[in-house]
ZADO-1210 file (C-alpha; in nm, 4 decimals, padded with zeros to 6 digits):
<atoms>
<atom x="-00.0107" y="-00.0176" z="-00.0157" code="UNK" pos="1"/>
<atom x="00.1428" y="00.3021" z="-00.1079" code="UNK" pos="2"/>
<atom x="00.2933" y="00.5775" z="00.1869" code="UNK" pos="3"/>
<atom x="00.3861" y="00.9375" z="00.1666" code="UNK" pos="4"/>
<atom x="00.5491" y="01.0535" z="00.4536" code="UNK" pos="5"/>
<atom x="00.4588" y="01.4636" z="00.4223" code="UNK" pos="6"/>
<atom x="00.7030" y="01.7073" z="00.6120" code="UNK" pos="7"/>
<atom x="00.6696" y="02.0575" z="00.6129" code="UNK" pos="8"/>
<atom x="00.9765" y="02.2781" z="00.6327" code="UNK" pos="9"/>
<atom x="01.0926" y="02.6425" z="00.6876" code="UNK" pos="10"/>
<atom x="01.5067" y="02.6675" z="00.7891" code="UNK" pos="11"/>
<atom x="01.5635" y="02.3443" z="00.8959" code="UNK" pos="12"/>
<atom x="01.9053" y="02.2695" z="00.7356" code="UNK" pos="13"/>
<atom x="02.0194" y="02.1727" z="01.0669" code="UNK" pos="14"/>
<atom x="01.9868" y="01.7612" z="01.0617" code="UNK" pos="15"/>
<atom x="01.7952" y="01.7674" z="00.7303" code="UNK" pos="16"/>
<atom x="02.0277" y="01.5462" z="00.5272" code="UNK" pos="17"/>
<atom x="02.0103" y="01.2743" z="00.8496" code="UNK" pos="18"/>
<atom x="01.6379" y="01.2829" z="00.8272" code="UNK" pos="19"/>
<atom x="01.5937" y="01.2455" z="00.4519" code="UNK" pos="20"/>
<atom x="01.8809" y="00.9772" z="00.4353" code="UNK" pos="21"/>
<atom x="01.7049" y="00.7832" z="00.7041" code="UNK" pos="22"/>
<atom x="01.3806" y="00.8249" z="00.5095" code="UNK" pos="23"/>
<atom x="01.5329" y="00.7149" z="00.1946" code="UNK" pos="24"/>
<atom x="01.6480" y="00.3385" z="00.3696" code="UNK" pos="25"/>
<atom x="01.2664" y="00.3663" z="00.5302" code="UNK" pos="26"/>
<atom x="01.0621" y="00.3566" z="00.2075" code="UNK" pos="27"/>
<atom x="00.9544" y="00.0754" z="-00.0498" code="UNK" pos="28"/>
<atom x="01.0450" y="00.1876" z="-00.4105" code="UNK" pos="29"/>
<atom x="00.6827" y="00.3345" z="-00.4723" code="UNK" pos="30"/>
<atom x="00.6262" y="00.5371" z="-00.1588" code="UNK" pos="31"/>
<atom x="00.7153" y="00.8986" z="-00.1363" code="UNK" pos="32"/>
<atom x="00.8744" y="01.1281" z="00.0732" code="UNK" pos="33"/>
<atom x="00.7428" y="01.4835" z="00.0029" code="UNK" pos="34"/>
<atom x="00.8901" y="01.7888" z="00.1438" code="UNK" pos="35"/>
<atom x="00.6539" y="02.1421" z="00.1095" code="UNK" pos="36"/>
<atom x="00.9212" y="02.4145" z="00.1653" code="UNK" pos="37"/>
<atom x="00.7308" y="02.7693" z="00.3400" code="UNK" pos="38"/>
<atom x="01.0483" y="02.9633" z="00.2080" code="UNK" pos="39"/>
<atom x="01.3307" y="02.8583" z="00.3717" code="UNK" pos="40"/>
<atom x="01.6985" y="03.1034" z="00.3404" code="UNK" pos="41"/>
<atom x="01.8976" y="02.8934" z="00.5156" code="UNK" pos="42"/>
<atom x="01.9874" y="02.6555" z="00.2419" code="UNK" pos="43"/>
<atom x="01.7455" y="02.4142" z="00.3092" code="UNK" pos="44"/>
<atom x="01.5871" y="02.4539" z="00.0117" code="UNK" pos="45"/>
<atom x="01.8912" y="02.3726" z="-00.1898" code="UNK" pos="46"/>
<atom x="01.9544" y="02.0693" z="-00.0204" code="UNK" pos="47"/>
<atom x="01.6222" y="01.9341" z="-00.1049" code="UNK" pos="48"/>
<atom x="01.6705" y="02.0032" z="-00.4585" code="UNK" pos="49"/>
<atom x="01.9547" y="01.8255" z="-00.4848" code="UNK" pos="50"/>
<atom x="01.7737" y="01.5005" z="-00.3143" code="UNK" pos="51"/>
<atom x="01.4567" y="01.5453" z="-00.5136" code="UNK" pos="52"/>
<atom x="01.6793" y="01.5625" z="-00.8640" code="UNK" pos="53"/>
<atom x="01.9017" y="01.2193" z="-00.7089" code="UNK" pos="54"/>
<atom x="01.6166" y="01.0064" z="-00.5538" code="UNK" pos="55"/>
<atom x="01.2801" y="00.9866" z="-00.7142" code="UNK" pos="56"/>
<atom x="01.0900" y="00.8914" z="-00.3813" code="UNK" pos="57"/>
<atom x="01.2076" y="01.2871" z="-00.2691" code="UNK" pos="58"/>
<atom x="00.9397" y="01.5677" z="-00.3925" code="UNK" pos="59"/>
<atom x="00.9983" y="01.9072" z="-00.3536" code="UNK" pos="60"/>
<atom x="00.6888" y="02.1422" z="-00.3451" code="UNK" pos="61"/>
<atom x="00.7805" y="02.5243" z="-00.2645" code="UNK" pos="62"/>
<atom x="00.4677" y="02.7540" z="-00.0909" code="UNK" pos="63"/>
<atom x="00.6211" y="03.0368" z="00.0642" code="UNK" pos="64"/>
<atom x="00.4422" y="03.1706" z="00.3633" code="UNK" pos="65"/>
<atom x="00.2662" y="02.8611" z="00.4228" code="UNK" pos="66"/>
<atom x="00.1555" y="02.7740" z="00.7861" code="UNK" pos="67"/>
<atom x="00.2165" y="02.3588" z="00.8691" code="UNK" pos="68"/>
<atom x="-00.1495" y="02.3339" z="00.8486" code="UNK" pos="69"/>
<atom x="-00.1248" y="02.4854" z="00.4673" code="UNK" pos="70"/>
<atom x="00.1918" y="02.2438" z="00.3746" code="UNK" pos="71"/>
<atom x="00.0494" y="01.8981" z="00.5237" code="UNK" pos="72"/>
<atom x="-00.2531" y="02.0063" z="00.2878" code="UNK" pos="73"/>
<atom x="-00.0505" y="02.0714" z="-00.0117" code="UNK" pos="74"/>
<atom x="00.2031" y="01.7822" z="00.0059" code="UNK" pos="75"/>
<atom x="-00.1597" y="01.5645" z="00.0613" code="UNK" pos="76"/>
<atom x="-00.2994" y="01.7145" z="-00.2245" code="UNK" pos="77"/>
<atom x="-00.0487" y="01.6097" z="-00.4628" code="UNK" pos="78"/>
<atom x="00.0020" y="01.2444" z="-00.3800" code="UNK" pos="79"/>
<atom x="-00.2422" y="00.9457" z="-00.4431" code="UNK" pos="80"/>
<atom x="-00.0668" y="00.7399" z="-00.1590" code="UNK" pos="81"/>
<atom x="-00.3364" y="00.5632" z="00.0115" code="UNK" pos="82"/>
<atom x="-00.1519" y="00.6015" z="00.3910" code="UNK" pos="83"/>
<atom x="-00.0009" y="00.9393" z="00.5208" code="UNK" pos="84"/>
<atom x="00.2543" y="00.9278" z="00.7343" code="UNK" pos="85"/>
<atom x="00.3552" y="01.2772" z="00.9412" code="UNK" pos="86"/>
<atom x="00.7014" y="01.4026" z="01.0813" code="UNK" pos="87"/>
<atom x="00.8585" y="01.7288" z="01.1182" code="UNK" pos="88"/>
<atom x="01.1572" y="01.9206" z="00.9411" code="UNK" pos="89"/>
<atom x="01.3259" y="01.9075" z="01.2954" code="UNK" pos="90"/>
<atom x="01.3317" y="01.5504" z="01.3989" code="UNK" pos="91"/>
<atom x="01.5343" y="01.1990" z="01.3176" code="UNK" pos="92"/>
<atom x="01.3223" y="00.8918" z="01.2722" code="UNK" pos="93"/>
<atom x="01.4467" y="00.5723" z="01.4247" code="UNK" pos="94"/>
<atom x="01.5672" y="00.3448" z="01.1670" code="UNK" pos="95"/>
<atom x="01.2614" y="00.0626" z="01.2133" code="UNK" pos="96"/>
<atom x="01.0008" y="00.4365" z="01.2638" code="UNK" pos="97"/>
<atom x="00.7770" y="00.3601" z="00.9501" code="UNK" pos="98"/>
<atom x="00.7649" y="-00.0287" z="00.9504" code="UNK" pos="99"/>
<atom x="00.6642" y="-00.0210" z="01.2532" code="UNK" pos="100"/>
<atom x="00.3969" y="00.3023" z="01.2877" code="UNK" pos="101"/>
<atom x="00.2225" y="00.1827" z="00.9799" code="UNK" pos="102"/>
<atom x="00.2100" y="-00.1657" z="01.0548" code="UNK" pos="103"/>
<atom x="-00.1262" y="-00.1233" z="01.2287" code="UNK" pos="104"/>
<atom x="-00.2569" y="00.0239" z="00.9336" code="UNK" pos="105"/>
<atom x="-00.1697" y="-00.1699" z="00.6640" code="UNK" pos="106"/>
<atom x="-00.3235" y="-00.5392" z="00.9341" code="UNK" pos="107"/>
<atom x="-00.6100" y="-00.3371" z="00.9345" code="UNK" pos="108"/>
<atom x="-00.5672" y="-00.2697" z="01.3028" code="UNK" pos="109"/>
<atom x="-00.6552" y="00.1102" z="01.2982" code="UNK" pos="110"/>
<atom x="-00.6908" y="00.3776" z="01.0863" code="UNK" pos="111"/>
<atom x="-00.5343" y="00.6331" z="01.2819" code="UNK" pos="112"/>
<atom x="-00.2004" y="00.5748" z="01.4330" code="UNK" pos="113"/>
<atom x="-00.0131" y="00.7394" z="01.6915" code="UNK" pos="114"/>
<atom x="00.3934" y="00.7257" z="01.7703" code="UNK" pos="115"/>
<atom x="00.6055" y="00.7899" z="01.9818" code="UNK" pos="116"/>
<atom x="00.8730" y="01.0788" z="02.0786" code="UNK" pos="117"/>
<atom x="01.1873" y="01.0673" z="02.2137" code="UNK" pos="118"/>
<atom x="01.4478" y="01.3810" z="02.2833" code="UNK" pos="119"/>
<atom x="01.7016" y="01.4221" z="02.0940" code="UNK" pos="120"/>
<atom x="02.0304" y="01.3835" z="02.2652" code="UNK" pos="121"/>
<atom x="02.2613" y="01.6789" z="02.3448" code="UNK" pos="122"/>
<atom x="02.5504" y="01.5606" z="02.4545" code="UNK" pos="123"/>
<atom x="02.8242" y="01.8683" z="02.6136" code="UNK" pos="124"/>
<atom x="03.1083" y="01.8118" z="02.8033" code="UNK" pos="125"/>
<atom x="03.0876" y="02.0494" z="03.0918" code="UNK" pos="126"/>
<atom x="03.4004" y="02.1167" z="03.3636" code="UNK" pos="127"/>
<atom x="03.5529" y="01.7411" z="03.1991" code="UNK" pos="128"/>
<atom x="03.1924" y="01.5840" z="03.2971" code="UNK" pos="129"/>
<atom x="02.9997" y="01.4714" z="02.9697" code="UNK" pos="130"/>
<atom x="02.6329" y="01.4699" z="03.0066" code="UNK" pos="131"/>
<atom x="02.2985" y="01.4791" z="02.7731" code="UNK" pos="132"/>
<atom x="02.1787" y="01.7765" z="02.8369" code="UNK" pos="133"/>
<atom x="01.8761" y="01.7112" z="02.6011" code="UNK" pos="134"/>
<atom x="01.7242" y="01.4996" z="02.8889" code="UNK" pos="135"/>
<atom x="01.7825" y="01.8147" z="03.1256" code="UNK" pos="136"/>
<atom x="01.5768" y="02.0482" z="02.8434" code="UNK" pos="137"/>
<atom x="01.2994" y="01.7756" z="02.7776" code="UNK" pos="138"/>
<atom x="01.2076" y="01.7005" z="03.1779" code="UNK" pos="139"/>
<atom x="01.1780" y="02.1418" z="03.2098" code="UNK" pos="140"/>
<atom x="00.9506" y="02.1441" z="02.8872" code="UNK" pos="141"/>
<atom x="00.7355" y="01.8372" z="02.9968" code="UNK" pos="142"/>
<atom x="00.7631" y="01.8504" z="03.4101" code="UNK" pos="143"/>
<atom x="00.3231" y="01.9657" z="03.4044" code="UNK" pos="144"/>
<atom x="00.2377" y="01.6740" z="03.2194" code="UNK" pos="145"/>
<atom x="00.2782" y="01.8010" z="02.8806" code="UNK" pos="146"/>
<atom x="00.4767" y="01.4668" z="02.7850" code="UNK" pos="147"/>
<atom x="00.5874" y="01.3254" z="02.4678" code="UNK" pos="148"/>
<atom x="00.2497" y="01.1577" z="02.4077" code="UNK" pos="149"/>
<atom x="00.1231" y="01.5285" z="02.3338" code="UNK" pos="150"/>
<atom x="00.3576" y="01.6495" z="02.0846" code="UNK" pos="151"/>
<atom x="00.3270" y="01.3381" z="01.8996" code="UNK" pos="152"/>
<atom x="-00.0431" y="01.4091" z="01.7420" code="UNK" pos="153"/>
<atom x="00.1668" y="01.5806" z="01.4787" code="UNK" pos="154"/>
<atom x="00.5373" y="01.4973" z="01.5098" code="UNK" pos="155"/>
<atom x="00.4935" y="01.1036" z="01.4534" code="UNK" pos="156"/>
<atom x="00.1640" y="01.0234" z="01.3518" code="UNK" pos="157"/>
<atom x="-00.0016" y="00.7524" z="01.0250" code="UNK" pos="158"/>
<atom x="-00.3515" y="00.7364" z="00.9191" code="UNK" pos="159"/>
<atom x="-00.5404" y="00.6661" z="00.5859" code="UNK" pos="160"/>
<atom x="-00.5821" y="00.8941" z="00.3502" code="UNK" pos="161"/>
<atom x="-01.0003" y="00.9067" z="00.3751" code="UNK" pos="162"/>
<atom x="-00.9485" y="01.0180" z="00.7459" code="UNK" pos="163"/>
<atom x="-00.8063" y="01.3302" z="00.6567" code="UNK" pos="164"/>
<atom x="-01.0370" y="01.3522" z="00.3638" code="UNK" pos="165"/>
<atom x="-01.3343" y="01.3081" z="00.6149" code="UNK" pos="166"/>
<atom x="-01.2020" y="01.5444" z="00.9115" code="UNK" pos="167"/>
<atom x="-01.1378" y="01.8210" z="00.6122" code="UNK" pos="168"/>
<atom x="-00.8210" y="01.8264" z="00.5991" code="UNK" pos="169"/>
<atom x="-00.5559" y="02.0469" z="00.8449" code="UNK" pos="170"/>
<atom x="-00.6864" y="02.3911" z="00.9296" code="UNK" pos="171"/>
<atom x="-00.4641" y="02.6163" z="00.6927" code="UNK" pos="172"/>
<atom x="-00.4862" y="02.9896" z="00.8905" code="UNK" pos="173"/>
<atom x="-00.2930" y="02.8410" z="01.2702" code="UNK" pos="174"/>
<atom x="00.0632" y="02.9444" z="01.2400" code="UNK" pos="175"/>
<atom x="00.0711" y="02.6258" z="01.5555" code="UNK" pos="176"/>
<atom x="-00.1478" y="02.3673" z="01.6616" code="UNK" pos="177"/>
<atom x="-00.2768" y="02.2335" z="01.3642" code="UNK" pos="178"/>
<atom x="-00.1624" y="01.9210" z="01.4170" code="UNK" pos="179"/>
<atom x="-00.3884" y="01.8916" z="01.7905" code="UNK" pos="180"/>
<atom x="-00.6562" y="02.0364" z="01.6537" code="UNK" pos="181"/>
<atom x="-00.6900" y="01.7617" z="01.3606" code="UNK" pos="182"/>
<atom x="-00.5936" y="01.5200" z="01.5990" code="UNK" pos="183"/>
<atom x="-00.9114" y="01.6669" z="01.8169" code="UNK" pos="184"/>
<atom x="-01.1622" y="01.6420" z="01.5027" code="UNK" pos="185"/>
<atom x="-01.0485" y="01.3096" z="01.4421" code="UNK" pos="186"/>
<atom x="-01.1402" y="01.1859" z="01.7826" code="UNK" pos="187"/>
<atom x="-01.4952" y="01.3497" z="01.6735" code="UNK" pos="188"/>
<atom x="-01.5356" y="01.0603" z="01.3867" code="UNK" pos="189"/>
<atom x="-01.5426" y="00.7020" z="01.4340" code="UNK" pos="190"/>
<atom x="-01.2330" y="00.5747" z="01.3737" code="UNK" pos="191"/>
<atom x="-00.9972" y="00.3077" z="01.5001" code="UNK" pos="192"/>
<atom x="-00.7312" y="00.4694" z="01.6751" code="UNK" pos="193"/>
<atom x="-00.3973" y="00.2739" z="01.7754" code="UNK" pos="194"/>
<atom x="-00.0172" y="00.3922" z="01.9792" code="UNK" pos="195"/>
<atom x="00.2540" y="00.2370" z="01.8181" code="UNK" pos="196"/>
<atom x="00.5324" y="00.2802" z="02.1894" code="UNK" pos="197"/>
<atom x="00.8289" y="00.1162" z="01.9947" code="UNK" pos="198"/>
<atom x="00.7817" y="00.3390" z="01.6742" code="UNK" pos="199"/>
<atom x="00.9488" y="00.6553" z="01.7740" code="UNK" pos="200"/>
<atom x="01.1094" y="00.9559" z="01.6526" code="UNK" pos="201"/>
<atom x="01.3837" y="01.1969" z="01.8733" code="UNK" pos="202"/>
<atom x="01.2865" y="01.5643" z="01.8405" code="UNK" pos="203"/>
<atom x="01.5357" y="01.8240" z="01.8144" code="UNK" pos="204"/>
<atom x="01.4615" y="02.0841" z="02.1268" code="UNK" pos="205"/>
<atom x="01.7698" y="02.2732" z="02.1078" code="UNK" pos="206"/>
<atom x="02.0108" y="02.2471" z="02.0540" code="UNK" pos="207"/>
<atom x="02.1341" y="02.5544" z="02.2350" code="UNK" pos="208"/>
<atom x="01.9788" y="02.6896" z="02.5931" code="UNK" pos="209"/>
<atom x="01.8766" y="03.0375" z="02.3798" code="UNK" pos="210"/>
<atom x="01.6089" y="02.8021" z="02.1841" code="UNK" pos="211"/>
<atom x="01.5301" y="02.6475" z="02.4971" code="UNK" pos="212"/>
<atom x="01.4110" y="03.0009" z="02.6486" code="UNK" pos="213"/>
<atom x="01.2720" y="03.1210" z="02.3120" code="UNK" pos="214"/>
<atom x="01.0411" y="02.8300" z="02.3180" code="UNK" pos="215"/>
<atom x="00.9196" y="02.8894" z="02.6572" code="UNK" pos="216"/>
<atom x="00.8010" y="03.2166" z="02.5835" code="UNK" pos="217"/>
<atom x="00.6498" y="03.1471" z="02.2789" code="UNK" pos="218"/>
<atom x="00.4543" y="02.8929" z="02.4861" code="UNK" pos="219"/>
<atom x="00.3439" y="03.1053" z="02.7075" code="UNK" pos="220"/>
<atom x="00.2279" y="03.4108" z="02.5037" code="UNK" pos="221"/>
<atom x="00.0495" y="03.0770" z="02.3035" code="UNK" pos="222"/>
<atom x="-00.1417" y="02.9989" z="02.6438" code="UNK" pos="223"/>
<atom x="-00.2799" y="03.3581" z="02.6500" code="UNK" pos="224"/>
<atom x="-00.3751" y="03.3495" z="02.2701" code="UNK" pos="225"/>
<atom x="-00.5176" y="03.0528" z="02.2098" code="UNK" pos="226"/>
<atom x="-00.8040" y="02.8319" z="02.4280" code="UNK" pos="227"/>
<atom x="-00.6381" y="02.6300" z="02.7111" code="UNK" pos="228"/>
<atom x="-00.8249" y="02.3428" z="02.6131" code="UNK" pos="229"/>
<atom x="-00.6131" y="02.3192" z="02.2069" code="UNK" pos="230"/>
<atom x="-00.2867" y="02.4007" z="02.3726" code="UNK" pos="231"/>
<atom x="-00.3055" y="02.1929" z="02.7289" code="UNK" pos="232"/>
<atom x="-00.0502" y="02.2064" z="02.9965" code="UNK" pos="233"/>
<atom x="00.2087" y="02.4452" z="02.7995" code="UNK" pos="234"/>
<atom x="00.2321" y="02.5827" z="03.1265" code="UNK" pos="235"/>
<atom x="-00.0158" y="02.7890" z="03.4197" code="UNK" pos="236"/>
<atom x="-00.0834" y="03.1462" z="03.3482" code="UNK" pos="237"/>
<atom x="-00.1336" y="03.2176" z="03.7445" code="UNK" pos="238"/>
<atom x="00.1794" y="03.2279" z="03.8831" code="UNK" pos="239"/>
<atom x="00.3674" y="03.4407" z="03.5727" code="UNK" pos="240"/>
<atom x="00.0860" y="03.6802" z="03.6558" code="UNK" pos="241"/>
<atom x="00.1489" y="03.6766" z="04.0050" code="UNK" pos="242"/>
<atom x="00.5349" y="03.7356" z="04.0148" code="UNK" pos="243"/>
<atom x="00.4922" y="04.0001" z="03.7306" code="UNK" pos="244"/>
<atom x="00.2299" y="04.1854" z="03.9542" code="UNK" pos="245"/>
<atom x="00.4756" y="04.1903" z="04.2194" code="UNK" pos="246"/>
<atom x="00.7712" y="04.2883" z="04.0736" code="UNK" pos="247"/>
<atom x="00.5581" y="04.6214" z="03.9345" code="UNK" pos="248"/>
<atom x="00.3818" y="04.6985" z="04.2866" code="UNK" pos="249"/>
<atom x="00.7849" y="04.6636" z="04.4013" code="UNK" pos="250"/>
<atom x="00.8368" y="04.9693" z="04.2618" code="UNK" pos="251"/>
<atom x="00.5902" y="05.1576" z="04.4290" code="UNK" pos="252"/>
<atom x="00.5408" y="04.9668" z="04.7945" code="UNK" pos="253"/>
<atom x="00.8130" y="05.0219" z="05.0303" code="UNK" pos="254"/>
<atom x="00.9528" y="04.6344" z="05.1007" code="UNK" pos="255"/>
<atom x="00.6975" y="04.4718" z="04.8782" code="UNK" pos="256"/>
<atom x="01.0246" y="04.3526" z="04.7173" code="UNK" pos="257"/>
<atom x="01.0404" y="04.0807" z="04.9808" code="UNK" pos="258"/>
<atom x="00.7434" y="03.9402" z="04.9083" code="UNK" pos="259"/>
<atom x="00.8526" y="03.9696" z="04.4954" code="UNK" pos="260"/>
<atom x="01.1761" y="03.7468" z="04.5872" code="UNK" pos="261"/>
<atom x="00.9949" y="03.5467" z="04.8795" code="UNK" pos="262"/>
<atom x="00.7583" y="03.4448" z="04.5907" code="UNK" pos="263"/>
<atom x="00.9788" y="03.4012" z="04.2876" code="UNK" pos="264"/>
<atom x="01.2074" y="03.1928" z="04.5192" code="UNK" pos="265"/>
<atom x="00.9167" y="02.9804" z="04.6538" code="UNK" pos="266"/>
<atom x="00.8143" y="02.9075" z="04.2803" code="UNK" pos="267"/>
<atom x="01.2272" y="02.8200" z="04.1778" code="UNK" pos="268"/>
<atom x="01.2087" y="02.5721" z="04.4037" code="UNK" pos="269"/>
<atom x="00.8616" y="02.3998" z="04.3273" code="UNK" pos="270"/>
<atom x="01.0302" y="02.3788" z="03.9353" code="UNK" pos="271"/>
<atom x="01.3652" y="02.2496" z="04.0314" code="UNK" pos="272"/>
<atom x="01.1692" y="01.9655" z="04.2847" code="UNK" pos="273"/>
<atom x="00.9283" y="01.8906" z="03.9469" code="UNK" pos="274"/>
<atom x="01.2200" y="01.9032" z="03.6497" code="UNK" pos="275"/>
<atom x="01.3762" y="01.6753" z="03.8934" code="UNK" pos="276"/>
<atom x="01.1762" y="01.4227" z="03.9252" code="UNK" pos="277"/>
<atom x="01.0929" y="01.4240" z="03.5727" code="UNK" pos="278"/>
<atom x="01.4579" y="01.3842" z="03.5028" code="UNK" pos="279"/>
<atom x="01.5251" y="01.1154" z="03.6977" code="UNK" pos="280"/>
<atom x="01.2695" y="00.9061" z="03.5399" code="UNK" pos="281"/>
<atom x="01.3927" y="00.9567" z="03.2048" code="UNK" pos="282"/>
<atom x="01.7212" y="00.9886" z="03.2475" code="UNK" pos="283"/>
<atom x="01.9072" y="00.6645" z="03.1197" code="UNK" pos="284"/>
<atom x="02.2568" y="00.8275" z="03.2278" code="UNK" pos="285"/>
<atom x="02.4039" y="00.6305" z="03.5082" code="UNK" pos="286"/>
<atom x="02.5405" y="00.9423" z="03.6523" code="UNK" pos="287"/>
<atom x="02.8796" y="00.9998" z="03.8729" code="UNK" pos="288"/>
<atom x="02.8356" y="01.2253" z="04.2097" code="UNK" pos="289"/>
<atom x="02.9558" y="01.5030" z="04.0056" code="UNK" pos="290"/>
<atom x="02.7689" y="01.4640" z="03.7307" code="UNK" pos="291"/>
<atom x="02.4336" y="01.4714" z="03.9473" code="UNK" pos="292"/>
<atom x="02.6036" y="01.8059" z="04.0900" code="UNK" pos="293"/>
<atom x="02.6395" y="01.9242" z="03.7086" code="UNK" pos="294"/>
<atom x="02.2745" y="01.8201" z="03.6745" code="UNK" pos="295"/>
<atom x="02.1562" y="01.9875" z="03.9598" code="UNK" pos="296"/>
<atom x="02.3260" y="02.2866" z="03.8591" code="UNK" pos="297"/>
<atom x="02.2071" y="02.2913" z="03.5155" code="UNK" pos="298"/>
<atom x="01.8516" y="02.2283" z="03.6371" code="UNK" pos="299"/>
<atom x="01.8776" y="02.5501" z="03.8545" code="UNK" pos="300"/>
<atom x="02.0244" y="02.7783" z="03.5880" code="UNK" pos="301"/>
<atom x="01.7064" y="02.6687" z="03.3690" code="UNK" pos="302"/>
<atom x="01.4681" y="02.7518" z="03.5902" code="UNK" pos="303"/>
<atom x="01.5415" y="03.1055" z="03.6741" code="UNK" pos="304"/>
<atom x="01.5665" y="03.1483" z="03.3584" code="UNK" pos="305"/>
<atom x="01.2255" y="02.9713" z="03.2669" code="UNK" pos="306"/>
<atom x="01.0381" y="03.1860" z="03.5215" code="UNK" pos="307"/>
<atom x="01.1253" y="03.5359" z="03.3651" code="UNK" pos="308"/>
<atom x="01.0620" y="03.3506" z="03.0454" code="UNK" pos="309"/>
<atom x="00.7243" y="03.2603" z="03.1289" code="UNK" pos="310"/>
<atom x="00.7030" y="03.6348" z="03.2266" code="UNK" pos="311"/>
<atom x="00.8004" y="03.7687" z="02.8772" code="UNK" pos="312"/>
<atom x="00.5959" y="03.5190" z="02.7344" code="UNK" pos="313"/>
<atom x="00.2915" y="03.6425" z="02.9257" code="UNK" pos="314"/>
<atom x="00.3142" y="04.0227" z="02.8092" code="UNK" pos="315"/>
<atom x="00.3925" y="03.9214" z="02.4906" code="UNK" pos="316"/>
<atom x="00.0416" y="03.6753" z="02.4908" code="UNK" pos="317"/>
<atom x="-00.1239" y="03.9936" z="02.6832" code="UNK" pos="318"/>
<atom x="-00.0083" y="04.2448" z="02.3777" code="UNK" pos="319"/>
<atom x="-00.2022" y="04.0013" z="02.1222" code="UNK" pos="320"/>
<atom x="-00.5025" y="03.9256" z="02.3011" code="UNK" pos="321"/>
<atom x="-00.7584" y="04.0896" z="02.0539" code="UNK" pos="322"/>
<atom x="-00.6393" y="03.7845" z="01.8780" code="UNK" pos="323"/>
<atom x="-00.7493" y="03.5523" z="02.0891" code="UNK" pos="324"/>
<atom x="-01.1133" y="03.6102" z="02.0036" code="UNK" pos="325"/>
<atom x="-01.0741" y="03.5765" z="01.6117" code="UNK" pos="326"/>
<atom x="-00.8691" y="03.2417" z="01.7212" code="UNK" pos="327"/>
<atom x="-01.1440" y="03.0966" z="01.9321" code="UNK" pos="328"/>
<atom x="-01.3855" y="03.1845" z="01.6528" code="UNK" pos="329"/>
<atom x="-01.1955" y="02.9642" z="01.3944" code="UNK" pos="330"/>
<atom x="-01.0731" y="02.7212" z="01.6024" code="UNK" pos="331"/>
<atom x="-01.4637" y="02.6345" z="01.6928" code="UNK" pos="332"/>
<atom x="-01.5517" y="02.6566" z="01.3161" code="UNK" pos="333"/>
<atom x="-01.2984" y="02.3938" z="01.2412" code="UNK" pos="334"/>
<atom x="-01.3836" y="02.2060" z="01.4947" code="UNK" pos="335"/>
<atom x="-01.7776" y="02.1823" z="01.5133" code="UNK" pos="336"/>
<atom x="-01.9071" y="02.3487" z="01.1699" code="UNK" pos="337"/>
<atom x="-01.6330" y="02.2677" z="00.9373" code="UNK" pos="338"/>
</atoms>
């Protein structure tokens, strides 16, 4: 049964060749790997053009300015494949990923399959100690219930073409969360679902601390602009709002800075403990005593920065609240009327 792997990309040059090479080893002769480029300027487009010229399985469609939803729709509209498989440009599939994720579809056991996601290792040598910082970043990012299964709705998914047709495709207007909206709409129709734990991809969330900070700011802003039931568990708004209010009042009320410092310290300690708990559960390393201390230090720094990243995101989201009502109407129209 013909399969099309659809991948929206924009400036995904880091790890792009590894992604294409891995997929080429997994597809059959009649399968397709379809990239839809939204206007890359970092060399992504040139690399994909070379692959499309050298390999018949690789196709490139240019769609400048397209949001991921439009890119996915465009790819599916341009193939006659009966099975559609999704992966993001910043990811790397396990060598058995494609076989495992489409197996329930080929056997007739499912119509919509969700695979698993692991954090791509980011190994750093700090003070002579080798440590996988990716595990720490991931533990911080997913500590409040937003685990891998929450992002795999778009990053590692396979389904029958008729599912996409029945749902009406992805929302093309959504700058983010189009995969979450699509999966929610799929849940409203009569389809057989399956989760394949060992069909996993590696998701790149770094590689640097600056990337993590930008991600946290973005998620907090999204929480305010897009309804909570769409982007679930991407960080609470109460504590960033309380801390920001306390900081502002500290400039006007004598000694109020003591209260501000207290709640910042309490939230920082809370986040440290939550991240440490998740890190202990997810790490596959046996760290030495020095390694554990180093991990604790990195967590402490990340969580301190994280507090103020969320405050920055709160400010950014507040400045764009006028978009909220418009987005709510679009979301409701897509989920229930479209």
